[in-house]
N, C-alpha and C positions, 0 to 999 in steps of 0.2 A: 569743374575740375579738369585740369589738363591731363593728357594721356601719360600714364605712369606704368611702371613695371612692378608687379607684386608677387610675392611668394605666398601660396596658399597651402599650408600644411594640413594634411587630412582632407584634401580637396576631392578625393574619390568617395567620400562619405556623403551622408544625407545633406546636412546643412552646408558643409564645405563645397559640395558640387553646385548647390544653388547660388551660393555667394560667388563662386568662380564664374558661373554663367552670367550673373549680373555685372560683374566687373568687365567681362568681355563685351557685353551688350553696350556698355558705356565707352567702349573703345580702348580699354586698358590692355596691357600685355600681362599674361598670367602664366606662372609656372606652378604646377601642382606637384607637391611632394607627398607621396603616400606609399606605405609599404604593402598596402592591400590586405592587411591582416583582418580588417573589418570592412574595408571599402571595396569598390568594384571598378575595374578598369573602364568598363563601358559607361560609368557615371562621370568620367572626366569630360568636361564640355569640349566640343569641337573648337579648335582654335587655341586651346591651352597647350603649352608644352608640358609633357608628363615625365616626371622623374620618379622611378620606383626606388624608394629608399626610406630609411628611418629618420625621424626628426632628430634623433641623437646625432646623426651625421650631417646635419644641415650645413655645417661649415664647408662641406665639399662643394656646395653649389651656391651659397649665398655670397654676393659680392656687392660693391657700392652702387651698381646699376639699379638695385632694387630700392623703390621708394618706401616700402614698408612690408610687413608680414601680417597675415591673417592666420591665426593659429587655432586649428580644429583637431589636431592629431592627439586624441585622447581615447582611452578606453572609457566606456560610459554605462556599463551595466551594473546597477546597484547590487543585485544578488551576487553576481560574479565577484564584485569587489570585496564582499564579505568572505567569500570562499577563498579568494586569491588576492589578499591585500598587497602582497609583495609586488605583484604584477602592476598594480595601479600606482604604487609609489615609484617604481622603476620607470614606467612609461610616462605617466602624467607629470610627475614632479621631476624625475631625472631627465626626461626628454625636454621639458621646458627649460631646465637649467642649461642644458647643452645648446638649445636654441638661442637663449639670451646671450650666451657667450659668443656664439657665431655672429649674432647681430652686432654685438659690441665690437668684435674684431673687424667686421665689414663696414662699420659706420652707418648701419641701417637703424634709424632712430624713431620709427613709428611701428606700433604694435596694436592690433585688435585681437583680444583674447576671448575665446568661446568659454565663458564661465557658466554657472548654473544656479538655479534657485535651491539646489540641494545643499548649498553652503549654509542655508538658514536652518535646516532641520525642521522641527515642528514649531510653527510660529506661535508667538504669544499674542500677536495682534494681526488683524487682517483689515485692509490690504497691507501687504508687506512692503516696507520701504527699505532703502539701502542702509538706514540707521538701525534696522532690526538686529537683534543679537544673532551672531553666527554660531550655530551649534549643530554641525552636520551629524547625521545618524549613521553614516556609512563611510567606509574608506574612500569610495568614489567622491562623495561630497567633501570629505576632508582633504583629499588630494587636490581638488579644484580650489579650495580655500587656501591651501598652502601655496599654490601657484599665484593666486591673487596677492598674497603677502610678498612672495618673491618678486613679482612685477613691481609692486609698490617700492620695495627697496632698490630695485634697479633704476627706477625713475628718479628717486631722491639722490642716489649716489652717482649715477652715470648719465643723467639728462635724457633718459628715454621719455617719449610721449606715448602714453598707453591708455586704451579704453578696454575695460572688462565688461562684457555684456552678459548679465545673468538671466538666462532664458528660463521661462516657465514651461508650459507644455507646447512644444512645437509640432505642427501638423500641416497637412495640405501638401501640395506639389507645385512645381513650376515647370510646366510642359513635361519633357521627358525625365525630369529630375525629381525624384520623390523618395519616400521613406521605405526602407527595406532592411530589416535586421534579422540575424539568424543566431539565436532564436528571437522571435518578435515578442516584445513585452509592452508595447504602447497600445493604448485603448483603441484609437480610431482604426489603425490598420488591422487590429485583431477583429473588430466588429465587421470591417469590410471583408475579411476572410470568411466570416459566416455568410454574408450576403453573396459571396462568390461560390459558396458551397464547399469551400476547403476546410471548414470547421463546422461542427454540428451546432454549437451554441456558444454564447458568450457568458462567461462567469461574472456575476456581479458580487464583488467582495464587500459584503456589509450592506444591510438595508435598514439599519437603525441608527444612522448618524443624525446629529442635530441639524439637519438640512431640510428644505421643503419637501423632498421626496424620500429622504432617508438614505440617499446614496452620496458618495463623496463628490465634492465640487472642485473643479480645476479650471485654471485660466489657460485657454488655448489661443495660440498666436499662429497666424499663417506664416509659413516658411518664407514666402516672398516678402512679407513685411519685415521679417527678421533680417533678410538680406539687405533691404533698404537701410536698416539701422547700421549695418556694418559700413556701407558706403558713406553714410552721414558721419560716422565716427572718423573715417579717413579724411573726409572733408574738414571736420573740426580740427584735426591735427595739422592738416596742410595749411589751413587759414589762420591757425594760431589761437583759436578759442580753447583748444586743449594744448597748451604749450609744452615744450620740452621740460621735463621734470615733474609733470603732473600725471597721476594715475586716476582716471575717472572711472567710477564703477556705476553702472546703470542697470536697473531691472528692465526686462522686456516682457510685456504681457499686454493683454487687452484691457485689463482692469475689470473685466466681467468674468464671472464664473459660470460654468455649465456642469450639471451633474452627470453622473454616469448614465442615468436613465434618459436625460435629455440628449446625450450623444447617441445612444442606441436608437431613440425615436427619430432623430435627425437622419441617421443612416437609413432607416426604414423609408422615410419620405423621399430622400434623394435617390436611393437605388431602386425603390419599388419592390424590394425583396423582404420577406419575413426574416426576422432576426430573433430566434428563440433565446431565452435567458435561462440561466441556472443560478439559483441563489447559492452563495458560498459564504463561509465565515469571513469576518474582517481579517485583513492582513496586519500583522504587527507593524506599528510605526506609520500607518496610513493616517495622516491628519484629515479631519472632516472637510476643511476648506483651505485651499491654497490659491490666493488671488494676489496679483502684483499691483503695486503702485508704480506706474511708469512716468511719474511727473519729472523725474530727473532727466530721463531721455528726451522728454518733450522740451524741457527748458534748456538743456545744454546742447542737444543735438538737433533740435527741431523735428523730432520724430513723432509721427502719429500713425498708428496702424490704419491702413486704408481698406482692409478686408476683415472687419470685426465680426461679420456674420458667420456663425457656426456652419450654416448650410453651404456657404461658399467654400469654407475650408474642407468640408466633407466632399463636396462635389469635385474639387480638384484632386483630392486624394483618391476618389473613386475612379476618375478618369485614368490616373496613373496605375491604379491596381488593375483595371481592365486592360490597359496596354501590356502590362507584364503578363497577365493571364493569357492574352492573345499570342504573345511571343512564345509561351510555353507549348502552345498547341501546334 
């Protein structure tokens, strides 16, 4: 791929910062647009131009010099979306509508969208393919599905080329770029907080699921593998295998599941620290197993995860967590 200029919305967040770093490493020029409502200025990779602003105002900065947009600017907390659905519709859906209008006006015709497995809701079959019914169980998942529909219409009507990547459980880190949310809700960073002594124990929600050890099973994908998929999506649009007018939807996951207990035990082995557990009741709406079929990404984008080992994912996340802990002291 030749050197291009890309706009990365939400590039001060977890996945956006890692993707921006990968683009820079490949020699591309990157502008990060982020309002820092959930992102961090220090997460913007060195070498990227940083614009503090809302995605709703993207038209102020987007111009024909950009080869494409990678869109990560969304609120993503399921529980918060239930309590404040209006914020998710306004930001996730309204923000994307404004972004698509800005792209149309500037003649920028390539988009990679950060979608989610939450669009599927509780699966009827596993592994989950892109043909699975979409029945989101939260305003967050519903807002992302609405954006996928919006993008599809934009492609058909206005010749946009777009790839929506539906992530499963993203984890790990890429050097100084890693996962940090406030409040934190994801399993691996929560278990690492126990290993660091910042949390007394990890709560295991449900021990009686129909799985080998009774705990939920999830598909974990390394964030660096995720970033590679975004670059391959850009390449597919540039080379014409995803042409103008097509909206390609691909799941991203390892295709293998790991239980909560397997994650906790892996953290114990990687860190060398004890991780006490507390049994807790099942959480409403937690499916027993969520595992992706990523065949479409393999066939259409040539993507195969190169870091499928859970221990590698945890080790990179542990390195990042210790870097942050050291910076606090």
